[in-house]
C-alpha angles and dihedrals in degrees: 000000000000125000094249088055091055093048089048091052090050093050089049087055092055092053091051091050094047089051094046092049094049114031116100097014119129121235089254087057094046092054100037113121113195091213137016093265100032128113124248125224087250094054093043093053093042091050095047092048093046087049092051091043093048098040102040091044091050094047095052094037092248134140118258114257086220091067100030100046099042094248089136088058096043091053093044095200122171090235136108110274097245092044110129097176102258108148093007114171119222091261091055091046087054090053091062102091128148134203095223143004086242089066090057096046093038090057091044092047090053095050089044090055091051090047094050090048090053096045092048089065094048115126117200092249091056090071089068096050117113110243102168123033092179089091133069105253098027118252117252129206092254093051093047095052093047087049091053091049092049095046093045097048091048090053093043088052090050091051092049090048091053089047087053090053091047093052094046095051 
């Protein structure tokens, strides 16, 4: 198995977890926050998708799906266009509201498709290419992709946990 195949498998698992966490939830469920400063399923999935969109597009020199496929307009959030949710206050988390679960999974699926297209063209030497010099040490493609996998799977797990809490109540 090649490294790109492992990465593709990992990103496919994120997609499975996103759909499992979101599908069948009501709007109240999607927006429920178990505490005043807690995240909702909607925010968690929006955020993990924005991170993947931003970071994968940046690493591969692509445009973000959020901006090029009108997802920003479809969501209609009162946030800056390139906002991905890092450092959001409780009030900003509360602003991330959606009209349907399909909006969340539709955006994720569009980002996932772009991510897979990019990953399919990945050569082994690409993993060592520096994609972000703002860090010490500079971040390579391989490190960035594993970072996205880790972050997204953590947030998908949080969304699944919250779903479980909602369903057991």
